[in-house]
Chimera marker file (.cmm) of the C-alpha trace (Angstrom):
<marker_set name="trace">
<marker id="1" x="-28.252" y="-51.587" z="40.342" r="1" g="1" b="0" radius="0.5"/>
<marker id="2" x="-27.907" y="-48.012" z="42.040" r="1" g="1" b="0" radius="0.5"/>
<marker id="3" x="-30.530" y="-45.431" z="41.060" r="1" g="1" b="0" radius="0.5"/>
<marker id="4" x="-29.377" y="-41.846" z="41.095" r="1" g="1" b="0" radius="0.5"/>
<marker id="5" x="-31.498" y="-39.010" z="41.817" r="1" g="1" b="0" radius="0.5"/>
<marker id="6" x="-31.670" y="-38.452" z="37.993" r="1" g="1" b="0" radius="0.5"/>
<marker id="7" x="-33.083" y="-41.992" z="37.409" r="1" g="1" b="0" radius="0.5"/>
<marker id="8" x="-35.538" y="-41.537" z="40.223" r="1" g="1" b="0" radius="0.5"/>
<marker id="9" x="-37.032" y="-38.353" z="39.065" r="1" g="1" b="0" radius="0.5"/>
<marker id="10" x="-37.286" y="-39.863" z="35.189" r="1" g="1" b="0" radius="0.5"/>
<marker id="11" x="-39.068" y="-42.795" z="36.656" r="1" g="1" b="0" radius="0.5"/>
<marker id="12" x="-41.646" y="-40.454" z="38.959" r="1" g="1" b="0" radius="0.5"/>
<marker id="13" x="-41.984" y="-38.277" z="35.593" r="1" g="1" b="0" radius="0.5"/>
<marker id="14" x="-43.086" y="-41.150" z="33.793" r="1" g="1" b="0" radius="0.5"/>
<marker id="15" x="-45.212" y="-42.486" z="36.252" r="1" g="1" b="0" radius="0.5"/>
<marker id="16" x="-46.958" y="-38.976" z="36.680" r="1" g="1" b="0" radius="0.5"/>
<marker id="17" x="-47.385" y="-38.573" z="32.970" r="1" g="1" b="0" radius="0.5"/>
<marker id="18" x="-49.128" y="-41.926" z="32.852" r="1" g="1" b="0" radius="0.5"/>
<marker id="19" x="-51.141" y="-40.902" z="36.000" r="1" g="1" b="0" radius="0.5"/>
<marker id="20" x="-52.272" y="-37.456" z="34.312" r="1" g="1" b="0" radius="0.5"/>
<marker id="21" x="-52.994" y="-39.368" z="30.878" r="1" g="1" b="0" radius="0.5"/>
<marker id="22" x="-55.242" y="-42.003" z="33.099" r="1" g="1" b="0" radius="0.5"/>
<marker id="23" x="-57.120" y="-39.109" z="34.708" r="1" g="1" b="0" radius="0.5"/>
<marker id="24" x="-57.640" y="-37.128" z="31.310" r="1" g="1" b="0" radius="0.5"/>
<marker id="25" x="-59.314" y="-40.458" z="30.174" r="1" g="1" b="0" radius="0.5"/>
<marker id="26" x="-61.465" y="-41.076" z="33.319" r="1" g="1" b="0" radius="0.5"/>
<marker id="27" x="-62.708" y="-37.364" z="32.848" r="1" g="1" b="0" radius="0.5"/>
<marker id="28" x="-63.742" y="-37.689" z="29.229" r="1" g="1" b="0" radius="0.5"/>
<marker id="29" x="-65.423" y="-41.143" z="30.234" r="1" g="1" b="0" radius="0.5"/>
<marker id="30" x="-67.754" y="-39.482" z="33.203" r="1" g="1" b="0" radius="0.5"/>
<marker id="31" x="-68.405" y="-36.595" z="30.642" r="1" g="1" b="0" radius="0.5"/>
<marker id="32" x="-69.591" y="-39.014" z="27.764" r="1" g="1" b="0" radius="0.5"/>
<marker id="33" x="-71.430" y="-40.988" z="30.374" r="1" g="1" b="0" radius="0.5"/>
<marker id="34" x="-72.894" y="-37.552" z="31.932" r="1" g="1" b="0" radius="0.5"/>
<marker id="35" x="-74.071" y="-36.929" z="28.389" r="1" g="1" b="0" radius="0.5"/>
<marker id="36" x="-75.616" y="-40.185" z="27.654" r="1" g="1" b="0" radius="0.5"/>
<marker id="37" x="-77.546" y="-40.198" z="30.922" r="1" g="1" b="0" radius="0.5"/>
<marker id="38" x="-78.847" y="-36.807" z="30.090" r="1" g="1" b="0" radius="0.5"/>
<marker id="39" x="-79.875" y="-38.113" z="26.540" r="1" g="1" b="0" radius="0.5"/>
<marker id="40" x="-81.736" y="-41.096" z="28.243" r="1" g="1" b="0" radius="0.5"/>
<marker id="41" x="-83.597" y="-38.872" z="30.638" r="1" g="1" b="0" radius="0.5"/>
<marker id="42" x="-84.597" y="-36.693" z="27.654" r="1" g="1" b="0" radius="0.5"/>
<marker id="43" x="-85.857" y="-39.496" z="25.819" r="1" g="1" b="0" radius="0.5"/>
<marker id="44" x="-87.861" y="-40.848" z="29.202" r="1" g="1" b="0" radius="0.5"/>
<marker id="45" x="-89.071" y="-37.540" z="29.383" r="1" g="1" b="0" radius="0.5"/>
<marker id="46" x="-90.290" y="-37.207" z="25.940" r="1" g="1" b="0" radius="0.5"/>
<marker id="47" x="-91.781" y="-40.955" z="26.236" r="1" g="1" b="0" radius="0.5"/>
<marker id="48" x="-93.693" y="-40.095" z="29.293" r="1" g="1" b="0" radius="0.5"/>
<marker id="49" x="-95.234" y="-36.964" z="27.885" r="1" g="1" b="0" radius="0.5"/>
<marker id="50" x="-96.255" y="-38.712" z="24.865" r="1" g="1" b="0" radius="0.5"/>
<marker id="51" x="-97.972" y="-41.545" z="27.218" r="1" g="1" b="0" radius="0.5"/>
<marker id="52" x="-100.376" y="-38.949" z="28.926" r="1" g="1" b="0" radius="0.5"/>
<link id1="1" id2="2" r="1" g="1" b="0" radius="0.2"/>
<link id1="2" id2="3" r="1" g="1" b="0" radius="0.2"/>
<link id1="3" id2="4" r="1" g="1" b="0" radius="0.2"/>
<link id1="4" id2="5" r="1" g="1" b="0" radius="0.2"/>
<link id1="5" id2="6" r="1" g="1" b="0" radius="0.2"/>
<link id1="6" id2="7" r="1" g="1" b="0" radius="0.2"/>
<link id1="7" id2="8" r="1" g="1" b="0" radius="0.2"/>
<link id1="8" id2="9" r="1" g="1" b="0" radius="0.2"/>
<link id1="9" id2="10" r="1" g="1" b="0" radius="0.2"/>
<link id1="10" id2="11" r="1" g="1" b="0" radius="0.2"/>
<link id1="11" id2="12" r="1" g="1" b="0" radius="0.2"/>
<link id1="12" id2="13" r="1" g="1" b="0" radius="0.2"/>
<link id1="13" id2="14" r="1" g="1" b="0" radius="0.2"/>
<link id1="14" id2="15" r="1" g="1" b="0" radius="0.2"/>
<link id1="15" id2="16" r="1" g="1" b="0" radius="0.2"/>
<link id1="16" id2="17" r="1" g="1" b="0" radius="0.2"/>
<link id1="17" id2="18" r="1" g="1" b="0" radius="0.2"/>
<link id1="18" id2="19" r="1" g="1" b="0" radius="0.2"/>
<link id1="19" id2="20" r="1" g="1" b="0" radius="0.2"/>
<link id1="20" id2="21" r="1" g="1" b="0" radius="0.2"/>
<link id1="21" id2="22" r="1" g="1" b="0" radius="0.2"/>
<link id1="22" id2="23" r="1" g="1" b="0" radius="0.2"/>
<link id1="23" id2="24" r="1" g="1" b="0" radius="0.2"/>
<link id1="24" id2="25" r="1" g="1" b="0" radius="0.2"/>
<link id1="25" id2="26" r="1" g="1" b="0" radius="0.2"/>
<link id1="26" id2="27" r="1" g="1" b="0" radius="0.2"/>
<link id1="27" id2="28" r="1" g="1" b="0" radius="0.2"/>
<link id1="28" id2="29" r="1" g="1" b="0" radius="0.2"/>
<link id1="29" id2="30" r="1" g="1" b="0" radius="0.2"/>
<link id1="30" id2="31" r="1" g="1" b="0" radius="0.2"/>
<link id1="31" id2="32" r="1" g="1" b="0" radius="0.2"/>
<link id1="32" id2="33" r="1" g="1" b="0" radius="0.2"/>
<link id1="33" id2="34" r="1" g="1" b="0" radius="0.2"/>
<link id1="34" id2="35" r="1" g="1" b="0" radius="0.2"/>
<link id1="35" id2="36" r="1" g="1" b="0" radius="0.2"/>
<link id1="36" id2="37" r="1" g="1" b="0" radius="0.2"/>
<link id1="37" id2="38" r="1" g="1" b="0" radius="0.2"/>
<link id1="38" id2="39" r="1" g="1" b="0" radius="0.2"/>
<link id1="39" id2="40" r="1" g="1" b="0" radius="0.2"/>
<link id1="40" id2="41" r="1" g="1" b="0" radius="0.2"/>
<link id1="41" id2="42" r="1" g="1" b="0" radius="0.2"/>
<link id1="42" id2="43" r="1" g="1" b="0" radius="0.2"/>
<link id1="43" id2="44" r="1" g="1" b="0" radius="0.2"/>
<link id1="44" id2="45" r="1" g="1" b="0" radius="0.2"/>
<link id1="45" id2="46" r="1" g="1" b="0" radius="0.2"/>
<link id1="46" id2="47" r="1" g="1" b="0" radius="0.2"/>
<link id1="47" id2="48" r="1" g="1" b="0" radius="0.2"/>
<link id1="48" id2="49" r="1" g="1" b="0" radius="0.2"/>
<link id1="49" id2="50" r="1" g="1" b="0" radius="0.2"/>
<link id1="50" id2="51" r="1" g="1" b="0" radius="0.2"/>
<link id1="51" id2="52" r="1" g="1" b="0" radius="0.2"/>
</marker_set>
């Protein structure tokens, strides 16, 4: 099977779209993890103050 430029560009566009979705998911995951770490740090700080 011979690929022409249009086929190659369609495959490239599909791959780029998948990578973009993966990147957006990774960013959302990082943001959620950062928020969770912040919550845990705040909980720890509260616990430390209450222990004093």
